[in-house]
C-alpha positions, 0 to 999 in steps of 0.5 A, spaced: 228 147 745 226 152 740 220 149 738 218 149 745 220 157 746 216 158 740 210 155 742 210 158 748 211 165 745 206 164 741 201 162 746 202 168 750 202 173 744 198 169 739 198 172 732 199 180 735 206 179 736 207 184 729 203 189 733 208 190 738 212 196 736 219 193 741 219 186 737 217 189 730 223 193 731 227 188 733 225 183 727 227 189 722 234 189 725 235 182 725 233 182 718 238 188 716 244 185 720 242 178 716 242 182 710 249 185 711 252 179 713 250 175 707 253 181 702 259 180 706 261 173 706 258 174 698 263 179 697 269 175 701 268 169 697 268 173 690 274 176 692 278 171 694 276 166 689 279 172 684 285 172 687 290 167 685 296 166 690 294 165 698 298 172 699 293 175 694 287 172 697 289 175 704 290 182 701 283 182 698 279 179 704 283 185 708 281 190 703 274 187 703 273 188 710 276 195 711 271 197 705 265 194 708 267 197 715 268 203 714 
């Protein structure tokens, strides 16, 4: 299904999809959000793995979420 959509879009826009300013901005935003999410996941994993007991783990995770959201 996704391949069909990609093929239709490629046929419609050809190689000029990057020339469309709105598409380019959307792609940049997706990349930025993806990088932010990956950073969040890696920090959360690190904090959780460092914690020794479940209460400390949830506390560390909560602190990391607050830190990243502010």
